[in-house]
CHARMM internal coordinates of N, CA and C (Angstrom, degrees):
IC EDIT
DIST 1 N 1 CA 1.4571
DIST 1 CA 1 C 1.4987
ANGL 1 N 1 CA 1 C 110.91
DIST 1 C 2 N 1.3511
ANGL 1 CA 1 C 2 N 114.22
DIHE 1 N 1 CA 1 C 2 N -39.40
DIST 2 N 2 CA 1.4678
ANGL 1 C 2 N 2 CA 117.98
DIHE 1 CA 1 C 2 N 2 CA 176.90
DIST 2 CA 2 C 1.5366
ANGL 2 N 2 CA 2 C 113.41
DIHE 1 C 2 N 2 CA 2 C -64.08
DIST 2 C 3 N 1.2681
ANGL 2 CA 2 C 3 N 116.22
DIHE 2 N 2 CA 2 C 3 N -39.57
DIST 3 N 3 CA 1.5268
ANGL 2 C 3 N 3 CA 121.35
DIHE 2 CA 2 C 3 N 3 CA 178.09
DIST 3 CA 3 C 1.4884
ANGL 3 N 3 CA 3 C 108.22
DIHE 2 C 3 N 3 CA 3 C -67.05
DIST 3 C 4 N 1.2701
ANGL 3 CA 3 C 4 N 121.95
DIHE 3 N 3 CA 3 C 4 N -37.10
DIST 4 N 4 CA 1.4625
ANGL 3 C 4 N 4 CA 120.47
DIHE 3 CA 3 C 4 N 4 CA -178.09
DIST 4 CA 4 C 1.5756
ANGL 4 N 4 CA 4 C 110.38
DIHE 3 C 4 N 4 CA 4 C -70.69
DIST 4 C 5 N 1.4172
ANGL 4 CA 4 C 5 N 115.16
DIHE 4 N 4 CA 4 C 5 N -35.99
DIST 5 N 5 CA 1.5005
ANGL 4 C 5 N 5 CA 114.93
DIHE 4 CA 4 C 5 N 5 CA -179.40
DIST 5 CA 5 C 1.5672
ANGL 5 N 5 CA 5 C 109.11
DIHE 4 C 5 N 5 CA 5 C -72.04
DIST 5 C 6 N 1.4282
ANGL 5 CA 5 C 6 N 115.31
DIHE 5 N 5 CA 5 C 6 N -34.67
DIST 6 N 6 CA 1.4432
ANGL 5 C 6 N 6 CA 114.90
DIHE 5 CA 5 C 6 N 6 CA 178.07
DIST 6 CA 6 C 1.5671
ANGL 6 N 6 CA 6 C 111.77
DIHE 5 C 6 N 6 CA 6 C -66.39
DIST 6 C 7 N 1.3419
ANGL 6 CA 6 C 7 N 117.15
DIHE 6 N 6 CA 6 C 7 N -35.87
DIST 7 N 7 CA 1.4286
ANGL 6 C 7 N 7 CA 123.78
DIHE 6 CA 6 C 7 N 7 CA 177.98
DIST 7 CA 7 C 1.5064
ANGL 7 N 7 CA 7 C 110.77
DIHE 6 C 7 N 7 CA 7 C -62.60
DIST 7 C 8 N 1.2312
ANGL 7 CA 7 C 8 N 115.80
DIHE 7 N 7 CA 7 C 8 N -43.53
DIST 8 N 8 CA 1.5285
ANGL 7 C 8 N 8 CA 122.18
DIHE 7 CA 7 C 8 N 8 CA -179.03
DIST 8 CA 8 C 1.5604
ANGL 8 N 8 CA 8 C 105.08
DIHE 7 C 8 N 8 CA 8 C -68.54
DIST 8 C 9 N 1.2453
ANGL 8 CA 8 C 9 N 120.92
DIHE 8 N 8 CA 8 C 9 N -48.80
DIST 9 N 9 CA 1.5352
ANGL 8 C 9 N 9 CA 122.01
DIHE 8 CA 8 C 9 N 9 CA 174.00
DIST 9 CA 9 C 1.4177
ANGL 9 N 9 CA 9 C 114.08
DIHE 8 C 9 N 9 CA 9 C -51.07
DIST 9 C 10 N 1.4293
ANGL 9 CA 9 C 10 N 115.75
DIHE 9 N 9 CA 9 C 10 N -54.03
DIST 10 N 10 CA 1.4441
ANGL 9 C 10 N 10 CA 116.18
DIHE 9 CA 9 C 10 N 10 CA 178.20
DIST 10 CA 10 C 1.4909
ANGL 10 N 10 CA 10 C 113.77
DIHE 9 C 10 N 10 CA 10 C -59.71
DIST 10 C 11 N 1.2418
ANGL 10 CA 10 C 11 N 122.51
DIHE 10 N 10 CA 10 C 11 N -39.12
DIST 11 N 11 CA 1.4431
ANGL 10 C 11 N 11 CA 124.75
DIHE 10 CA 10 C 11 N 11 CA 178.64
DIST 11 CA 11 C 1.5201
ANGL 11 N 11 CA 11 C 111.43
DIHE 10 C 11 N 11 CA 11 C -61.55
DIST 11 C 12 N 1.3228
ANGL 11 CA 11 C 12 N 112.10
DIHE 11 N 11 CA 11 C 12 N -46.81
DIST 12 N 12 CA 1.5456
ANGL 11 C 12 N 12 CA 118.39
DIHE 11 CA 11 C 12 N 12 CA 176.32
DIST 12 CA 12 C 1.4153
ANGL 12 N 12 CA 12 C 109.37
DIHE 11 C 12 N 12 CA 12 C -61.18
DIST 12 C 13 N 1.2377
ANGL 12 CA 12 C 13 N 122.48
DIHE 12 N 12 CA 12 C 13 N -43.60
DIST 13 N 13 CA 1.4891
ANGL 12 C 13 N 13 CA 120.69
DIHE 12 CA 12 C 13 N 13 CA -174.98
DIST 13 CA 13 C 1.5836
ANGL 13 N 13 CA 13 C 108.77
DIHE 12 C 13 N 13 CA 13 C -70.08
DIST 13 C 14 N 1.2957
ANGL 13 CA 13 C 14 N 114.97
DIHE 13 N 13 CA 13 C 14 N -39.58
DIST 14 N 14 CA 1.4131
ANGL 13 C 14 N 14 CA 117.55
DIHE 13 CA 13 C 14 N 14 CA 177.84
DIST 14 CA 14 C 1.5020
ANGL 14 N 14 CA 14 C 114.24
DIHE 13 C 14 N 14 CA 14 C -61.75
DIST 14 C 15 N 1.3844
ANGL 14 CA 14 C 15 N 118.95
DIHE 14 N 14 CA 14 C 15 N -45.93
DIST 15 N 15 CA 1.3976
ANGL 14 C 15 N 15 CA 123.03
DIHE 14 CA 14 C 15 N 15 CA -179.60
DIST 15 CA 15 C 1.6222
ANGL 15 N 15 CA 15 C 111.20
DIHE 14 C 15 N 15 CA 15 C -65.90
DIST 15 C 16 N 1.3736
ANGL 15 CA 15 C 16 N 112.10
DIHE 15 N 15 CA 15 C 16 N -35.98
DIST 16 N 16 CA 1.4751
ANGL 15 C 16 N 16 CA 117.56
DIHE 15 CA 15 C 16 N 16 CA 175.72
DIST 16 CA 16 C 1.5131
ANGL 16 N 16 CA 16 C 109.45
DIHE 15 C 16 N 16 CA 16 C -62.60
DIST 16 C 17 N 1.3075
ANGL 16 CA 16 C 17 N 122.33
DIHE 16 N 16 CA 16 C 17 N -44.59
DIST 17 N 17 CA 1.4863
ANGL 16 C 17 N 17 CA 126.83
DIHE 16 CA 16 C 17 N 17 CA 179.47
DIST 17 CA 17 C 1.5201
ANGL 17 N 17 CA 17 C 109.81
DIHE 16 C 17 N 17 CA 17 C -64.39
DIST 17 C 18 N 1.3157
ANGL 17 CA 17 C 18 N 118.99
DIHE 17 N 17 CA 17 C 18 N -39.16
DIST 18 N 18 CA 1.3828
ANGL 17 C 18 N 18 CA 117.85
DIHE 17 CA 17 C 18 N 18 CA -178.90
DIST 18 CA 18 C 1.6013
ANGL 18 N 18 CA 18 C 114.75
DIHE 17 C 18 N 18 CA 18 C -74.77
DIST 18 C 19 N 1.3702
ANGL 18 CA 18 C 19 N 114.67
DIHE 18 N 18 CA 18 C 19 N -33.02
DIST 19 N 19 CA 1.4552
ANGL 18 C 19 N 19 CA 117.99
DIHE 18 CA 18 C 19 N 19 CA 175.63
DIST 19 CA 19 C 1.5233
ANGL 19 N 19 CA 19 C 109.84
DIHE 18 C 19 N 19 CA 19 C -72.07
DIST 19 C 20 N 1.2905
ANGL 19 CA 19 C 20 N 118.31
DIHE 19 N 19 CA 19 C 20 N -39.78
DIST 20 N 20 CA 1.5206
ANGL 19 C 20 N 20 CA 123.51
DIHE 19 CA 19 C 20 N 20 CA -178.72
DIST 20 CA 20 C 1.5529
ANGL 20 N 20 CA 20 C 105.72
DIHE 19 C 20 N 20 CA 20 C -63.13
DIST 20 C 21 N 1.3239
ANGL 20 CA 20 C 21 N 118.91
DIHE 20 N 20 CA 20 C 21 N -41.82
DIST 21 N 21 CA 1.4890
ANGL 20 C 21 N 21 CA 119.93
DIHE 20 CA 20 C 21 N 21 CA -177.98
DIST 21 CA 21 C 1.5340
ANGL 21 N 21 CA 21 C 109.15
DIHE 20 C 21 N 21 CA 21 C -67.56
DIST 21 C 22 N 1.3671
ANGL 21 CA 21 C 22 N 121.96
DIHE 21 N 21 CA 21 C 22 N -36.74
DIST 22 N 22 CA 1.3683
ANGL 21 C 22 N 22 CA 122.46
DIHE 21 CA 21 C 22 N 22 CA -179.92
DIST 22 CA 22 C 1.5365
ANGL 22 N 22 CA 22 C 110.54
DIHE 21 C 22 N 22 CA 22 C -70.98
DIST 22 C 23 N 1.3554
ANGL 22 CA 22 C 23 N 117.73
DIHE 22 N 22 CA 22 C 23 N -38.85
DIST 23 N 23 CA 1.4434
ANGL 22 C 23 N 23 CA 122.56
DIHE 22 CA 22 C 23 N 23 CA 174.10
DIST 23 CA 23 C 1.5169
ANGL 23 N 23 CA 23 C 114.16
DIHE 22 C 23 N 23 CA 23 C -56.82
DIST 23 C 24 N 1.3510
ANGL 23 CA 23 C 24 N 115.70
DIHE 23 N 23 CA 23 C 24 N -36.02
DIST 24 N 24 CA 1.4349
ANGL 23 C 24 N 24 CA 120.51
DIHE 23 CA 23 C 24 N 24 CA 178.05
DIST 24 CA 24 C 1.5005
ANGL 24 N 24 CA 24 C 113.19
DIHE 23 C 24 N 24 CA 24 C -82.34
DIST 24 C 25 N 1.3591
ANGL 24 CA 24 C 25 N 117.10
DIHE 24 N 24 CA 24 C 25 N -40.76
DIST 25 N 25 CA 1.4950
ANGL 24 C 25 N 25 CA 121.54
DIHE 24 CA 24 C 25 N 25 CA -168.83
DIST 25 CA 25 C 1.5338
ANGL 25 N 25 CA 25 C 111.97
DIHE 24 C 25 N 25 CA 25 C -70.16
DIST 25 C 26 N 1.3118
ANGL 25 CA 25 C 26 N 116.70
DIHE 25 N 25 CA 25 C 26 N -43.16
DIST 26 N 26 CA 1.4046
ANGL 25 C 26 N 26 CA 122.27
DIHE 25 CA 25 C 26 N 26 CA -176.43
DIST 26 CA 26 C 1.5714
ANGL 26 N 26 CA 26 C 112.86
DIHE 25 C 26 N 26 CA 26 C -61.26
DIST 26 C 27 N 1.3367
ANGL 26 CA 26 C 27 N 118.54
DIHE 26 N 26 CA 26 C 27 N -53.07
DIST 27 N 27 CA 1.5578
ANGL 26 C 27 N 27 CA 114.93
DIHE 26 CA 26 C 27 N 27 CA 179.11
DIST 27 CA 27 C 1.5287
ANGL 27 N 27 CA 27 C 111.44
DIHE 26 C 27 N 27 CA 27 C -69.58
DIST 27 C 28 N 1.3284
ANGL 27 CA 27 C 28 N 119.02
DIHE 27 N 27 CA 27 C 28 N -30.29
DIST 28 N 28 CA 1.4880
ANGL 27 C 28 N 28 CA 117.55
DIHE 27 CA 27 C 28 N 28 CA 178.68
DIST 28 CA 28 C 1.5810
ANGL 28 N 28 CA 28 C 108.66
DIHE 27 C 28 N 28 CA 28 C -69.07
DIST 28 C 29 N 1.3132
ANGL 28 CA 28 C 29 N 117.92
DIHE 28 N 28 CA 28 C 29 N -34.61
DIST 29 N 29 CA 1.4979
ANGL 28 C 29 N 29 CA 118.14
DIHE 28 CA 28 C 29 N 29 CA 179.06
DIST 29 CA 29 C 1.4991
ANGL 29 N 29 CA 29 C 108.00
DIHE 28 C 29 N 29 CA 29 C -67.84
DIST 29 C 30 N 1.3184
ANGL 29 CA 29 C 30 N 116.83
DIHE 29 N 29 CA 29 C 30 N -42.33
DIST 30 N 30 CA 1.4566
ANGL 29 C 30 N 30 CA 116.87
DIHE 29 CA 29 C 30 N 30 CA -178.15
DIST 30 CA 30 C 1.5439
ANGL 30 N 30 CA 30 C 112.03
DIHE 29 C 30 N 30 CA 30 C -65.73
DIST 30 C 31 N 1.2524
ANGL 30 CA 30 C 31 N 116.16
DIHE 30 N 30 CA 30 C 31 N -40.59
DIST 31 N 31 CA 1.4944
ANGL 30 C 31 N 31 CA 124.89
DIHE 30 CA 30 C 31 N 31 CA 175.22
DIST 31 CA 31 C 1.5632
ANGL 31 N 31 CA 31 C 109.55
DIHE 30 C 31 N 31 CA 31 C -59.11
DIST 31 C 32 N 1.3450
ANGL 31 CA 31 C 32 N 116.92
DIHE 31 N 31 CA 31 C 32 N -45.15
DIST 32 N 32 CA 1.5068
ANGL 31 C 32 N 32 CA 119.48
DIHE 31 CA 31 C 32 N 32 CA -177.43
DIST 32 CA 32 C 1.5105
ANGL 32 N 32 CA 32 C 108.62
DIHE 31 C 32 N 32 CA 32 C -67.37
DIST 32 C 33 N 1.3356
ANGL 32 CA 32 C 33 N 115.38
DIHE 32 N 32 CA 32 C 33 N -38.23
DIST 33 N 33 CA 1.5554
ANGL 32 C 33 N 33 CA 116.91
DIHE 32 CA 32 C 33 N 33 CA -179.11
DIST 33 CA 33 C 1.5425
ANGL 33 N 33 CA 33 C 108.29
DIHE 32 C 33 N 33 CA 33 C -66.04
DIST 33 C 34 N 1.2350
ANGL 33 CA 33 C 34 N 115.59
DIHE 33 N 33 CA 33 C 34 N -43.28
DIST 34 N 34 CA 1.5824
ANGL 33 C 34 N 34 CA 118.60
DIHE 33 CA 33 C 34 N 34 CA -176.81
DIST 34 CA 34 C 1.5718
ANGL 34 N 34 CA 34 C 109.19
DIHE 33 C 34 N 34 CA 34 C -67.57
DIST 34 C 35 N 1.2875
ANGL 34 CA 34 C 35 N 117.63
DIHE 34 N 34 CA 34 C 35 N -46.89
DIST 35 N 35 CA 1.5273
ANGL 34 C 35 N 35 CA 119.93
DIHE 34 CA 34 C 35 N 35 CA 178.95
DIST 35 CA 35 C 1.4974
ANGL 35 N 35 CA 35 C 110.10
DIHE 34 C 35 N 35 CA 35 C -66.72
DIST 35 C 36 N 1.3592
ANGL 35 CA 35 C 36 N 121.25
DIHE 35 N 35 CA 35 C 36 N -36.66
DIST 36 N 36 CA 1.4452
ANGL 35 C 36 N 36 CA 121.70
DIHE 35 CA 35 C 36 N 36 CA -179.70
DIST 36 CA 36 C 1.5536
ANGL 36 N 36 CA 36 C 109.46
DIHE 35 C 36 N 36 CA 36 C -63.53
DIST 36 C 37 N 1.3297
ANGL 36 CA 36 C 37 N 119.23
DIHE 36 N 36 CA 36 C 37 N -42.62
DIST 37 N 37 CA 1.4225
ANGL 36 C 37 N 37 CA 121.45
DIHE 36 CA 36 C 37 N 37 CA 177.21
DIST 37 CA 37 C 1.5270
ANGL 37 N 37 CA 37 C 112.55
DIHE 36 C 37 N 37 CA 37 C -60.98
DIST 37 C 38 N 1.3803
ANGL 37 CA 37 C 38 N 116.17
DIHE 37 N 37 CA 37 C 38 N -41.29
DIST 38 N 38 CA 1.4187
ANGL 37 C 38 N 38 CA 120.17
DIHE 37 CA 37 C 38 N 38 CA 179.73
DIST 38 CA 38 C 1.5349
ANGL 38 N 38 CA 38 C 109.74
DIHE 37 C 38 N 38 CA 38 C -64.46
DIST 38 C 39 N 1.3190
ANGL 38 CA 38 C 39 N 119.49
DIHE 38 N 38 CA 38 C 39 N -40.68
DIST 39 N 39 CA 1.4443
ANGL 38 C 39 N 39 CA 124.46
DIHE 38 CA 38 C 39 N 39 CA -179.12
DIST 39 CA 39 C 1.4870
ANGL 39 N 39 CA 39 C 109.25
DIHE 38 C 39 N 39 CA 39 C -66.69
DIST 39 C 40 N 1.3706
ANGL 39 CA 39 C 40 N 120.00
DIHE 39 N 39 CA 39 C 40 N -44.27
DIST 40 N 40 CA 1.4708
ANGL 39 C 40 N 40 CA 121.12
DIHE 39 CA 39 C 40 N 40 CA 178.02
DIST 40 CA 40 C 1.5230
ANGL 40 N 40 CA 40 C 110.01
DIHE 39 C 40 N 40 CA 40 C -60.86
DIST 40 C 41 N 1.2789
ANGL 40 CA 40 C 41 N 121.73
DIHE 40 N 40 CA 40 C 41 N -41.72
DIST 41 N 41 CA 1.4194
ANGL 40 C 41 N 41 CA 124.87
DIHE 40 CA 40 C 41 N 41 CA -179.29
DIST 41 CA 41 C 1.5726
ANGL 41 N 41 CA 41 C 109.26
DIHE 40 C 41 N 41 CA 41 C -64.91
DIST 41 C 42 N 1.3348
ANGL 41 CA 41 C 42 N 117.36
DIHE 41 N 41 CA 41 C 42 N -40.85
DIST 42 N 42 CA 1.4520
ANGL 41 C 42 N 42 CA 120.44
DIHE 41 CA 41 C 42 N 42 CA -173.89
DIST 42 CA 42 C 1.5190
ANGL 42 N 42 CA 42 C 108.19
DIHE 41 C 42 N 42 CA 42 C -69.97
DIST 42 C 43 N 1.4208
ANGL 42 CA 42 C 43 N 117.73
DIHE 42 N 42 CA 42 C 43 N -41.24
DIST 43 N 43 CA 1.4395
ANGL 42 C 43 N 43 CA 120.68
DIHE 42 CA 42 C 43 N 43 CA 177.68
DIST 43 CA 43 C 1.5272
ANGL 43 N 43 CA 43 C 111.10
DIHE 42 C 43 N 43 CA 43 C -64.75
DIST 43 C 44 N 1.3057
ANGL 43 CA 43 C 44 N 117.47
DIHE 43 N 43 CA 43 C 44 N -40.26
DIST 44 N 44 CA 1.4460
ANGL 43 C 44 N 44 CA 120.15
DIHE 43 CA 43 C 44 N 44 CA -174.55
DIST 44 CA 44 C 1.5303
ANGL 44 N 44 CA 44 C 109.82
DIHE 43 C 44 N 44 CA 44 C -69.56
DIST 44 C 45 N 1.2644
ANGL 44 CA 44 C 45 N 119.82
DIHE 44 N 44 CA 44 C 45 N -28.50
DIST 45 N 45 CA 1.4807
ANGL 44 C 45 N 45 CA 126.46
DIHE 44 CA 44 C 45 N 45 CA -176.12
DIST 45 CA 45 C 1.6041
ANGL 45 N 45 CA 45 C 107.66
DIHE 44 C 45 N 45 CA 45 C -79.36
DIST 45 C 46 N 1.2847
ANGL 45 CA 45 C 46 N 113.53
DIHE 45 N 45 CA 45 C 46 N -25.75
DIST 46 N 46 CA 1.4834
ANGL 45 C 46 N 46 CA 115.04
DIHE 45 CA 45 C 46 N 46 CA 179.77
DIST 46 CA 46 C 1.5067
ANGL 46 N 46 CA 46 C 113.08
DIHE 45 C 46 N 46 CA 46 C 94.30
DIST 46 C 47 N 1.2392
ANGL 46 CA 46 C 47 N 114.88
DIHE 46 N 46 CA 46 C 47 N 7.73
DIST 47 N 47 CA 1.5610
ANGL 46 C 47 N 47 CA 119.83
DIHE 46 CA 46 C 47 N 47 CA 174.73
DIST 47 CA 47 C 1.5197
ANGL 47 N 47 CA 47 C 114.62
DIHE 46 C 47 N 47 CA 47 C -87.79
DIST 47 C 48 N 1.2455
ANGL 47 CA 47 C 48 N 116.11
DIHE 47 N 47 CA 47 C 48 N 9.33
DIST 48 N 48 CA 1.4683
ANGL 47 C 48 N 48 CA 120.63
DIHE 47 CA 47 C 48 N 48 CA -178.74
DIST 48 CA 48 C 1.5383
ANGL 48 N 48 CA 48 C 113.11
DIHE 47 C 48 N 48 CA 48 C -85.34
DIST 48 C 49 N 1.2604
ANGL 48 CA 48 C 49 N 120.17
DIHE 48 N 48 CA 48 C 49 N 113.56
DIST 49 N 49 CA 1.4815
ANGL 48 C 49 N 49 CA 121.08
DIHE 48 CA 48 C 49 N 49 CA 177.77
DIST 49 CA 49 C 1.4893
ANGL 49 N 49 CA 49 C 106.95
DIHE 48 C 49 N 49 CA 49 C -133.81
DIST 49 C 50 N 1.3735
ANGL 49 CA 49 C 50 N 115.83
DIHE 49 N 49 CA 49 C 50 N 143.27
DIST 50 N 50 CA 1.4112
ANGL 49 C 50 N 50 CA 123.07
DIHE 49 CA 49 C 50 N 50 CA 177.32
DIST 50 CA 50 C 1.5894
ANGL 50 N 50 CA 50 C 105.04
DIHE 49 C 50 N 50 CA 50 C -77.14
DIST 50 C 51 N 1.3150
ANGL 50 CA 50 C 51 N 114.06
DIHE 50 N 50 CA 50 C 51 N 130.80
DIST 51 N 51 CA 1.4580
ANGL 50 C 51 N 51 CA 119.74
DIHE 50 CA 50 C 51 N 51 CA -178.10
DIST 51 CA 51 C 1.4405
ANGL 51 N 51 CA 51 C 111.30
DIHE 50 C 51 N 51 CA 51 C -75.57
DIST 51 C 52 N 1.2686
ANGL 51 CA 51 C 52 N 125.36
DIHE 51 N 51 CA 51 C 52 N -25.14
DIST 52 N 52 CA 1.4103
ANGL 51 C 52 N 52 CA 125.38
DIHE 51 CA 51 C 52 N 52 CA -173.68
DIST 52 CA 52 C 1.5832
ANGL 52 N 52 CA 52 C 114.67
DIHE 51 C 52 N 52 CA 52 C -100.83
DIST 52 C 53 N 1.2775
ANGL 52 CA 52 C 53 N 113.79
DIHE 52 N 52 CA 52 C 53 N 2.09
DIST 53 N 53 CA 1.5314
ANGL 52 C 53 N 53 CA 119.18
DIHE 52 CA 52 C 53 N 53 CA -179.68
DIST 53 CA 53 C 1.4772
ANGL 53 N 53 CA 53 C 108.38
DIHE 52 C 53 N 53 CA 53 C -133.82
DIST 53 C 54 N 1.3448
ANGL 53 CA 53 C 54 N 117.65
DIHE 53 N 53 CA 53 C 54 N 106.32
DIST 54 N 54 CA 1.4991
ANGL 53 C 54 N 54 CA 122.12
DIHE 53 CA 53 C 54 N 54 CA 176.32
DIST 54 CA 54 C 1.4617
ANGL 54 N 54 CA 54 C 115.59
DIHE 53 C 54 N 54 CA 54 C -92.56
DIST 54 C 55 N 1.3289
ANGL 54 CA 54 C 55 N 118.50
DIHE 54 N 54 CA 54 C 55 N -4.07
DIST 55 N 55 CA 1.4341
ANGL 54 C 55 N 55 CA 121.54
DIHE 54 CA 54 C 55 N 55 CA -179.21
DIST 55 CA 55 C 1.4407
ANGL 55 N 55 CA 55 C 120.86
DIHE 54 C 55 N 55 CA 55 C -108.05
DIST 55 C 56 N 1.3821
ANGL 55 CA 55 C 56 N 113.88
DIHE 55 N 55 CA 55 C 56 N 19.70
DIST 56 N 56 CA 1.4081
ANGL 55 C 56 N 56 CA 122.71
DIHE 55 CA 55 C 56 N 56 CA -177.57
DIST 56 CA 56 C 1.5130
ANGL 56 N 56 CA 56 C 113.49
DIHE 55 C 56 N 56 CA 56 C 75.12
DIST 56 C 57 N 1.3832
ANGL 56 CA 56 C 57 N 122.42
DIHE 56 N 56 CA 56 C 57 N -111.52
DIST 57 N 57 CA 1.3805
ANGL 56 C 57 N 57 CA 123.39
DIHE 56 CA 56 C 57 N 57 CA -168.69
DIST 57 CA 57 C 1.5185
ANGL 57 N 57 CA 57 C 108.35
DIHE 56 C 57 N 57 CA 57 C -103.90
DIST 57 C 58 N 1.3682
ANGL 57 CA 57 C 58 N 120.61
DIHE 57 N 57 CA 57 C 58 N 21.78
DIST 58 N 58 CA 1.4246
ANGL 57 C 58 N 58 CA 122.28
DIHE 57 CA 57 C 58 N 58 CA -176.02
DIST 58 CA 58 C 1.4805
ANGL 58 N 58 CA 58 C 107.47
DIHE 57 C 58 N 58 CA 58 C -95.57
DIST 58 C 59 N 1.3680
ANGL 58 CA 58 C 59 N 118.60
DIHE 58 N 58 CA 58 C 59 N 129.50
DIST 59 N 59 CA 1.4277
ANGL 58 C 59 N 59 CA 120.90
DIHE 58 CA 58 C 59 N 59 CA 175.16
DIST 59 CA 59 C 1.5423
ANGL 59 N 59 CA 59 C 105.21
DIHE 58 C 59 N 59 CA 59 C -109.11
DIST 59 C 60 N 1.4012
ANGL 59 CA 59 C 60 N 111.90
DIHE 59 N 59 CA 59 C 60 N 118.63
DIST 60 N 60 CA 1.4186
ANGL 59 C 60 N 60 CA 118.62
DIHE 59 CA 59 C 60 N 60 CA -178.46
DIST 60 CA 60 C 1.4745
ANGL 60 N 60 CA 60 C 112.35
DIHE 59 C 60 N 60 CA 60 C -87.09
DIST 60 C 61 N 1.3438
ANGL 60 CA 60 C 61 N 115.99
DIHE 60 N 60 CA 60 C 61 N 143.31
DIST 61 N 61 CA 1.4136
ANGL 60 C 61 N 61 CA 124.79
DIHE 60 CA 60 C 61 N 61 CA 179.15
DIST 61 CA 61 C 1.4945
ANGL 61 N 61 CA 61 C 111.54
DIHE 60 C 61 N 61 CA 61 C 152.38
DIST 61 C 62 N 1.2992
ANGL 61 CA 61 C 62 N 117.81
DIHE 61 N 61 CA 61 C 62 N 177.40
DIST 62 N 62 CA 1.4541
ANGL 61 C 62 N 62 CA 120.89
DIHE 61 CA 61 C 62 N 62 CA -179.82
DIST 62 CA 62 C 1.4944
ANGL 62 N 62 CA 62 C 110.30
DIHE 61 C 62 N 62 CA 62 C -88.20
DIST 62 C 63 N 1.3290
ANGL 62 CA 62 C 63 N 112.84
DIHE 62 N 62 CA 62 C 63 N 152.65
DIST 63 N 63 CA 1.4256
ANGL 62 C 63 N 63 CA 120.63
DIHE 62 CA 62 C 63 N 63 CA 178.75
DIST 63 CA 63 C 1.5156
ANGL 63 N 63 CA 63 C 110.20
DIHE 62 C 63 N 63 CA 63 C -143.26
DIST 63 C 64 N 1.2357
ANGL 63 CA 63 C 64 N 117.80
DIHE 63 N 63 CA 63 C 64 N 160.63
DIST 64 N 64 CA 1.4475
ANGL 63 C 64 N 64 CA 122.13
DIHE 63 CA 63 C 64 N 64 CA -179.58
DIST 64 CA 64 C 1.6593
ANGL 64 N 64 CA 64 C 106.44
DIHE 63 C 64 N 64 CA 64 C -138.09
DIST 64 C 65 N 1.3146
ANGL 64 CA 64 C 65 N 112.74
DIHE 64 N 64 CA 64 C 65 N 122.96
DIST 65 N 65 CA 1.4615
ANGL 64 C 65 N 65 CA 119.29
DIHE 64 CA 64 C 65 N 65 CA -178.11
DIST 65 CA 65 C 1.5589
ANGL 65 N 65 CA 65 C 109.39
DIHE 64 C 65 N 65 CA 65 C -63.79
DIST 65 C 66 N 1.3973
ANGL 65 CA 65 C 66 N 112.06
DIHE 65 N 65 CA 65 C 66 N 133.16
DIST 66 N 66 CA 1.4314
ANGL 65 C 66 N 66 CA 118.08
DIHE 65 CA 65 C 66 N 66 CA 175.47
DIST 66 CA 66 C 1.5517
ANGL 66 N 66 CA 66 C 110.66
DIHE 65 C 66 N 66 CA 66 C -94.22
DIST 66 C 67 N 1.3210
ANGL 66 CA 66 C 67 N 115.83
DIHE 66 N 66 CA 66 C 67 N 123.42
DIST 67 N 67 CA 1.4564
ANGL 66 C 67 N 67 CA 117.59
DIHE 66 CA 66 C 67 N 67 CA 179.59
DIST 67 CA 67 C 1.5460
ANGL 67 N 67 CA 67 C 110.53
DIHE 66 C 67 N 67 CA 67 C -63.54
DIST 67 C 68 N 1.3330
ANGL 67 CA 67 C 68 N 119.60
DIHE 67 N 67 CA 67 C 68 N 143.40
DIST 68 N 68 CA 1.4816
ANGL 67 C 68 N 68 CA 117.60
DIHE 67 CA 67 C 68 N 68 CA 174.37
DIST 68 CA 68 C 1.5272
ANGL 68 N 68 CA 68 C 116.11
DIHE 67 C 68 N 68 CA 68 C -65.87
DIST 68 C 69 N 1.3112
ANGL 68 CA 68 C 69 N 116.58
DIHE 68 N 68 CA 68 C 69 N 148.20
DIST 69 N 69 CA 1.3849
ANGL 68 C 69 N 69 CA 123.43
DIHE 68 CA 68 C 69 N 69 CA -178.26
DIST 69 CA 69 C 1.5634
ANGL 69 N 69 CA 69 C 108.48
DIHE 68 C 69 N 69 CA 69 C -74.93
DIST 69 C 70 N 1.3007
ANGL 69 CA 69 C 70 N 118.59
DIHE 69 N 69 CA 69 C 70 N 140.60
DIST 70 N 70 CA 1.3901
ANGL 69 C 70 N 70 CA 121.70
DIHE 69 CA 69 C 70 N 70 CA 173.75
DIST 70 CA 70 C 1.4898
ANGL 70 N 70 CA 70 C 114.34
DIHE 69 C 70 N 70 CA 70 C -96.81
DIST 70 C 71 N 1.2159
ANGL 70 CA 70 C 71 N 122.85
DIHE 70 N 70 CA 70 C 71 N 122.55
DIST 71 N 71 CA 1.4467
ANGL 70 C 71 N 71 CA 121.42
DIHE 70 CA 70 C 71 N 71 CA -177.76
DIST 71 CA 71 C 1.5931
ANGL 71 N 71 CA 71 C 109.87
DIHE 70 C 71 N 71 CA 71 C -78.08
DIST 71 C 72 N 1.3713
ANGL 71 CA 71 C 72 N 114.16
DIHE 71 N 71 CA 71 C 72 N 134.39
DIST 72 N 72 CA 1.4271
ANGL 71 C 72 N 72 CA 116.06
DIHE 71 CA 71 C 72 N 72 CA -178.72
DIST 72 CA 72 C 1.4670
ANGL 72 N 72 CA 72 C 112.21
DIHE 71 C 72 N 72 CA 72 C -112.80
END
COOR INIT
IC SEED 1 N 1 CA 1 C
IC BUILD
């Protein structure tokens, strides 16, 4: 009897996990497809700008030159 209850509980848990993953996966896929198309259109039109970098490809910050290694 105990084995039968454990089997039913395992089947119920497995089916719940599968259904929950489908409930999450389908809407997330649709949202990703829609947003991906929007981003492609935005980048193709040239309106895409990085909000945190106003100087193009310049990375601001401190740096220290690394001396070249001498082979011995």
